Structures are given as C-alpha cells and as structure tokens.
C-alpha positions in Angstrom: 75.4 150.8 94.6 77.6 151.1 97.6 74.5 151.2 99.8 73.2 148.1 98.1 76.4 146.3 99.0 76.7 147.5 102.6 77.2 144.6 104.9 76.4 146.6 108.0 73.2 147.9 106.5 72.0 144.3 106.1 73.6 142.4 109.0 72.3 144.6 111.7 68.6 144.6 110.8 68.7 140.9 109.8 70.3 140.1 113.1 67.7 142.1 115.0 64.9 140.5 113.0 66.1 137.0 113.8 66.9 138.0 117.4 63.4 139.3 117.9 61.9 136.1 116.4 64.0 133.8 118.6 63.6 136.0 121.6 59.8 135.6 121.2 60.3 131.8 120.8 62.6 131.6 123.8 60.2 133.8 125.9 57.3 131.6 124.9 59.3 128.5 125.8 60.3 130.1 129.1 56.7 131.0 130.0 55.5 127.5 129.0 58.3 125.9 131.1 57.2 127.9 134.1 53.7 126.5 133.5 55.0 122.9 133.0 58.4 121.6 131.9 56.7 118.6 130.4 54.4 120.8 128.3 57.6 122.2 126.6 58.1 118.7 125.1 54.7 118.8 123.6 55.4 122.3 122.2 58.8 121.2 120.8 57.2 118.4 118.8 54.8 120.8 117.1 57.5 123.3 116.4 59.7 120.7 114.8 57.0 119.5 112.4 56.2 123.2 111.6 59.8 123.7 110.7 59.7 120.7 108.4 56.8 122.1 106.4 58.1 125.7 106.4 61.2 124.3 104.8 59.1 122.6 102.1 57.7 126.0 100.9 60.6 128.2 101.9 62.5 127.0 98.8 60.6 129.6 96.7 61.7 132.4 99.0 65.3 131.4 98.6 65.1 131.2 94.8 63.1 134.4 94.7 65.6 136.3 96.8 68.6 135.1 94.7 66.9 135.8 91.3 65.8 139.2 92.4 69.3 140.0 93.8 71.0 139.0 90.6 68.4 140.8 88.5 68.9 144.0 90.4 72.7 143.6 90.0 72.1 143.2 86.3 69.5 146.0 86.3 66.8 143.7 84.9 63.9 145.1 86.8 61.2 143.4 84.7 62.6 139.9 85.7 62.7 141.0 89.4 59.0 141.9 89.2 58.0 138.7 87.5 60.0 136.6 90.0 58.3 138.4 92.9 54.7 137.9 91.7 55.1 134.2 90.6 56.9 133.2 93.8 54.3 134.9 96.0 51.4 133.0 94.3 53.1 129.6 94.3 54.2 129.9 97.9 50.7 130.9 99.1 49.3 127.8 97.3 52.0 125.6 98.9 51.3 127.0 102.3 47.6 126.2 102.0 48.3 122.6 100.9 50.9 122.0 103.7 48.5 123.5 106.3 45.8 121.1 105.2 48.2 118.1 105.5 49.0 119.0 109.1 45.3 119.5 110.0 44.4 116.1 108.6 47.5 114.0 109.2 49.4 115.8 112.0 48.8 113.0 114.5 50.6 110.5 112.2 53.7 112.7 112.3 53.6 112.9 116.0 53.5 109.1 116.3 56.5 109.0 114.0 58.4 111.3 116.4 57.7 108.9 119.3 56.0 111.7 121.3 55.4 110.2 124.8 51.7 109.4 125.5 51.5 112.0 128.3 52.6 114.8 125.9 50.7 113.6 122.8 47.3 115.3 123.4 48.7 118.8 123.9 51.2 118.3 121.1 48.3 117.4 118.7 46.3 120.5 119.6 49.3 122.8 119.3 50.3 121.3 115.9 46.9 121.8 114.4 47.0 125.4 115.4 50.4 125.8 113.8 49.1 124.2 110.6 46.7 127.2 110.2 49.8 129.4 110.5 51.5 127.9 107.5 49.5 129.8 104.9 50.4 133.1 106.6 54.0 132.0 107.0 54.2 131.1 103.3 53.1 134.6 102.2 55.1 136.4 104.9 58.4 134.7 104.1 58.2 135.8 100.4 57.3 139.4 101.4 60.1 139.6 103.9 62.7 138.3 101.4 61.6 140.9 98.8 61.8 143.7 101.3 65.3 142.6 102.4 66.7 142.3 98.9 65.5 145.9 98.2 67.6 147.0 101.2 64.7 147.7 103.5 65.6 145.1 106.1 64.9 147.4 109.0 61.2 147.3 108.1 61.3 143.5 108.4 62.7 144.0 111.9 59.9 146.4 112.7 57.4 143.8 111.5 59.0 141.1 113.8 58.8 143.5 116.7 55.1 144.1 116.3 54.4 140.4 115.7 56.4 139.3 118.7 54.8 141.9 120.9 51.3 140.6 120.0 52.2 136.9 120.3 54.1 137.2 123.6 51.4 139.4 125.2 48.6 137.0 124.2 50.7 134.0 125.4 51.2 135.6 128.8 47.4 136.2 129.1 46.7 132.6 127.9 49.1 130.9 130.4 48.2 133.1 133.4 44.5 133.8 133.0 43.0 130.9 131.0 43.2 127.1 130.9 43.8 127.1 127.1 47.4 126.0 127.4 49.0 125.2 124.0 45.7 125.9 122.1 46.0 129.5 123.3 49.7 129.6 122.4 48.9 128.5 118.9 46.1 131.1 118.6 48.5 133.9 119.6 50.9 132.7 116.9 48.2 132.9 114.2 47.2 136.5 115.2 50.8 137.6 115.2 51.4 136.2 111.7 48.4 137.9 110.3 49.5 141.3 111.7 53.0 140.7 110.2 51.6 140.2 106.7 49.6 143.4 106.8 52.7 145.4 107.8 54.9 143.9 105.1 52.3 144.6 102.4 52.1 148.3 103.6 55.9 148.5 103.3 56.0 146.9 99.9 53.2 149.1 98.4 53.8 152.4 100.1 57.5 152.5 100.9 59.0 150.5 98.1 56.3 151.6 95.6 56.0 148.1 94.4 52.5 147.3 93.3 51.1 143.8 93.6 49.0 143.1 90.4 46.4 140.3 91.0 46.5 139.2 87.4 50.3 139.0 87.4 50.2 136.5 90.3 48.6 133.9 88.0 50.8 134.7 84.9 53.3 132.0 85.4 56.2 132.0 82.9 58.4 128.9 82.4 61.7 130.8 82.0 61.2 132.8 85.2 60.1 129.8 87.2 63.0 127.8 85.9 65.4 130.4 87.3 63.7 130.5 90.7 63.5 126.7 90.9 67.1 126.2 89.9 68.2 127.9 93.1 65.1 127.1 95.2 64.7 123.4 94.6 68.3 122.5 95.6 68.2 125.0 98.5 65.0 123.5 99.7 66.3 120.0 99.3 69.3 120.8 101.5 67.1 122.4 104.1 64.6 119.6 103.9 67.4 117.0 104.5 68.5 119.0 107.5 65.0 119.0 109.0 64.6 115.3 108.2 68.0 114.7 109.9 67.0 116.7 112.9 63.5 115.1 113.1 65.0 111.6 113.1 67.6 112.7 115.6 64.8 114.1 117.7 63.1 110.7 117.7 66.3 109.2 119.0 66.2 111.7 121.9 62.4 111.2 122.5 63.0 107.5 122.9 65.3 108.3 125.9 62.3 109.7 127.8 60.2 112.8 128.5 63.0 114.6 130.4 65.4 114.3 127.4 62.6 115.5 125.1 62.2 118.7 127.1 65.9 119.3 127.4 66.3 118.9 123.6 63.5 121.4 123.0 64.9 123.9 125.4 68.6 123.7 124.5 67.8 123.7 120.8 66.3 127.2 121.3 69.5 128.3 123.1 71.5 126.8 120.2 69.4 128.8 117.7 70.1 132.0 119.6 73.9 131.3 119.4 73.5 130.8 115.6 71.9 134.2 115.0 75.2 136.1 114.4 76.5 133.6 111.8 73.1 133.3 110.2 72.7 137.1 109.9 76.2 137.5 108.3 75.4 134.6 105.9 72.0 136.0 104.8 73.4 139.5 104.3 76.4 138.1 102.4 74.0 136.1 100.2 72.1 139.2 99.1 75.4 141.1 98.4 76.9 138.1 96.5 73.8 137.8 94.4 74.0 141.4 93.3 77.7 141.2 92.6 77.3 138.0 90.5 74.5 139.7 88.7 76.8 142.6 87.9 79.5 140.2 86.9 81.9 141.3 89.7 82.9 137.8 90.6 86.4 138.7 91.9 84.9 141.1 94.4 82.3 138.5 95.4 85.1 135.9 95.9 87.0 138.1 98.3 84.0 139.4 100.1 82.8 136.0 101.2 86.2 135.2 102.8 86.1 138.5 104.8 82.6 137.8 105.9 83.5 134.2 107.0 86.4 135.3 109.2 84.4 138.1 110.8 81.4 135.8 111.4 83.5 133.1 113.0 85.1 135.7 115.4 81.7 137.0 116.5 80.3 133.5 116.9 83.2 132.5 119.1 82.5 135.4 121.4 78.8 134.6 121.6 79.4 130.9 122.2 81.9 131.5 125.0 79.5 133.9 126.7 76.9 131.1 126.5 79.3 128.5 128.0 80.5 130.6 130.9 76.9 131.7 131.6 75.5 128.2 131.7 74.5 128.2 135.3 72.9 131.6 135.0 70.9 130.4 132.0 69.7 127.2 133.7 68.8 129.1 136.8 66.7 131.6 134.9 64.9 128.7 133.1 64.0 127.3 136.5 65.2 123.8 135.6 65.0 121.0 138.1 68.2 119.0 138.8 67.3 116.1 136.4 67.0 118.6 133.5 70.2 120.4 134.4 72.2 117.2 134.6 71.1 116.2 131.1 71.7 119.7 129.6 75.1 120.6 131.1 77.4 118.8 128.6 75.6 120.5 125.7 77.1 123.9 126.7 80.6 122.7 126.1 79.8 120.8 122.9 78.2 124.0 121.5 81.6 125.6 121.2 82.6 123.1 118.5 79.1 122.8 116.9 78.4 126.5 116.5 81.7 127.5 115.0 81.2 124.6 112.5 77.7 125.7 111.8 78.7 129.3 111.1 81.5 128.1 108.9 79.1 126.0 106.9 76.1 128.4 106.5 78.3 131.3 105.3 79.8 129.1 102.6 76.5 127.5 101.7 74.7 130.8 101.3 77.5 132.2 99.2 77.3 129.2 96.8 73.5 129.6 96.6 73.8 133.3 95.8 76.2 132.6 92.9 73.7 130.1 91.4 75.7 127.0 92.5 73.0 125.5 94.7 73.4 121.9 93.6 76.7 121.3 95.2 75.6 122.2 98.8 72.6 119.9 98.3 74.8 117.0 97.4 77.1 117.6 100.4 74.0 117.8 102.7 72.7 114.5 101.4 76.1 112.8 102.0 77.0 114.2 105.4 73.6 114.7 107.1 72.2 111.3 106.2 75.5 109.4 105.8 77.5 110.8 108.7 75.4 112.8 111.2 72.6 110.2 111.8 74.8 107.0 111.9 77.3 108.7 114.2 74.6 110.1 116.4 72.7 106.7 116.6 75.8 104.7 117.3 77.1 107.0 120.0 73.7 107.5 121.6 72.6 103.8 121.8 75.6 101.6 121.4 78.2 103.7 123.4 75.8 105.1 126.0 76.4 108.8 125.1 72.7 109.5 125.0 71.7 113.0 123.9 75.4 114.0 123.8 76.1 111.4 121.1 73.3 112.8 118.9 74.8 116.3 119.2 78.3 115.0 118.4 76.8 113.7 115.1 75.6 117.3 114.4 79.2 118.5 114.9 80.6 116.0 112.4 78.1 117.1 109.8 78.6 120.9 110.1 82.4 120.8 110.0 82.7 118.3 107.2 80.1 120.1 105.0 81.7 123.4 105.8 85.1 122.2 104.6 83.7 120.8 101.4 81.7 123.9 100.6 84.7 126.2 101.4 86.8 124.1 99.0 84.1 124.5 96.3 84.2 128.3 96.8 88.0 128.3 96.6 87.9 126.4 93.3 85.7 129.2 91.7 83.6 126.6 89.9 80.6 128.6 90.9 81.5 131.5 88.6 79.6 130.1 85.6 76.4 129.2 87.5 74.6 132.6 87.5 70.9 132.5 86.5 70.8 136.1 85.1 
C-alpha cells in the first residue's frame, strides 16, 4: 500500500507526461511562429475551442479516476472494473458527437471568438482537423487515467514521448517542406493521438493484465454511473466554466487586434508550462486522497493535502521566478518583433501572482474532488469565474485602458479567491462524509 500512496512515484511521471505534452505544444507554437506570427493566432483559436470540447467529455475521466481510486482503497475490484468499462464506452461516444459538432458548426464558434478575418481561413481548417482528434482524445484520456490510478504513470509518460515525437517530427516536415500550413499541423496531431491509444491499450492489456470485454462496454449500470457522474458532472461543470470564462476573455483580447491575439496564444502556453508543477502535485495528490478516503483514512488524507500544498507552492514559486528573470531570453528565443514584446512584457510579472494562486486553488480543488466533495468547487467556480474574473477583466481592459493586462488581473482575482474558499472547505472537514464508495 505504501507504493500506492507514494507521492514521488506519481508526481514525477505525471509531471514528465504533462511536460512532454506542453513541450510539444510549445515547440509546435514556436515552429508555427517562425513560419508566421499571425498564423499562431489562427492556431490558438482552434486550440481554445478544442480545449472547450475536451472539457465536455473529460468529466467522465475525472469521475472514473476518483471512483477507481476509492474502489482500490476499499479493495472493491469489481466496482473498479465496471467503472472502467462504462466510462470508456460513454467517453468514446461523447468524443464522436463532439467531433461531429466541430466539423459541422466550427466556423460559428470561430465567429463567436471574434477571430480576425485575416486569420479565419486557417483557423477554420485547423479546427476541423482537431475535431477529428476528439474521438481519439476521448478514448485516450480514459485509458491514461486508468493507467495512472494503477500506479503505472511512467507508461503514460512513455506514451506522451512517442506521441510528441511523431507529431513534432511531422509538423517540422509540414512547415518546412510543404505548403499545408495548419492542415498539416492538424494531420500530425491526429496521427500522434492514434499512436498513443495503441500504446495505452498495450499497457492496459499486457502490463496491467486488465482485459477490455466488448460486451461489458455496453453493460451500463445505474449505480456505477451514478458514482462516476456524481464526481464527474460537477468536475466537468467547473472545468467547463473555466473554459467558457477563458473563451470569453479571449474574445476580449481578440477584439484588441491580431497582435494581442498572437501574444495571448503564445503567453498562455508559457503560463501552462509554469502551471505544470502545481498540476502534477494536485493530480498525484488526488489519486492518493481517493485511495485514502476509500480506505477510510480521512485524518491521513487531511494532513497529506496540506503537506502537498506547501510543497507545491514552494516549487511553483521557484519556477515562476525563473520565468520572470528569463523573460528576455524567452522572447528572444521566440523571435518576437518589438510590438509583440511590448504587449507581452507585463504578463511575466503578473504571472508571479497568478501562478501561485492557481497552484493554491488546483491542489485544494483536486483534494475535494478526490474525497467525493465535487459540488463545492463547482459552486465556487460559478461564483468567482463568471461573477468576478470576467467583470473585473472587462472593466480593467476596456474602461480603464489596461488591455490584456486587465484580463489577466481578472484571472488573478478568480484563482486566489477560489483557492481561499476551497482551502476553508478542506479545513472544515465537511468533505469527510462525501465518499462514493
């Protein structure tokens, strides 16, 4: 059981997995920016809409992960198997439906984002390619969550390594030796996703000895789905609100002009890199807390979360300071023109406040989810993302002339206020009677 509760055994591979994924995204962004900085804006619009739809079907992976973790803690292996099969089938179905929506109605979403006319054509092509990816993402996200919960997270890292090698290599070929532009970038993404699914299935079947029974996929049970959806629906709701918040905020930035759209896309990727450490700690802690709650070791779970919080804040501070002091180096390597550098520069300082608040919040949110108390973070997200972040961002951006900085200040208010509320909830111990197993 000690191996099952090892923070290091989970944090390191989870961090590496996310690092590889974001490294690939950043490298692709860098290669596209070298090809055309304005093309990055088209790519960013597609990525943002893809994130919105991934959030829609990722709720089952969150619910599946928590239910399996609590089931393993309670040694209810039959429940774990059922949750696995039913989540896999429903997510595949959702991925197919969401992909069809993007293929047929993607241009309407781009119009909603106020994508500039000069960037619209490439954004539309790229978005439709990403829509095809959704089915594979839907299946892959469930398979990866299962492998992680069974403490085989290093295999997920290996999968990301292979997937990124394929996509980056194909993107390099596309941008340097063809005129396919974002169509080729999207095709490379699809091929990489397909390869990832094959690897994860091999790990599941041959390493974990978990068989996927075709008949079991369609054998939906109300009680099992109720447990998965109790966690997943509120988790998805919170994530969906975050994506909606960011999408609306992105439309604020897009209305400022094409240069601001490109800066937002580029710096958002940098921000995601900074967030990796806090996210890795929070996901690892979520798995551990789920198993502890399933085993009814709530006092151990309570203390464990506070230790993880302090450690993750310390590591995040180091990373965000490195980012701040290396700002000139980063912008030089991105090859940004002076107009883009001027817009981006204030965001490096603002990130110190934002990323600490974000780490604080996600560690507490994931702890509450793992305990079964997913409704409270959803309510806090609804209040602060829509009721604080967007009004503050809009007011500072347009009425006080802060521009993109005002939008990011709105993000800071949201993360810190939600973090404080979720921490108070954890301290109150009201989550102790919310277990689903």
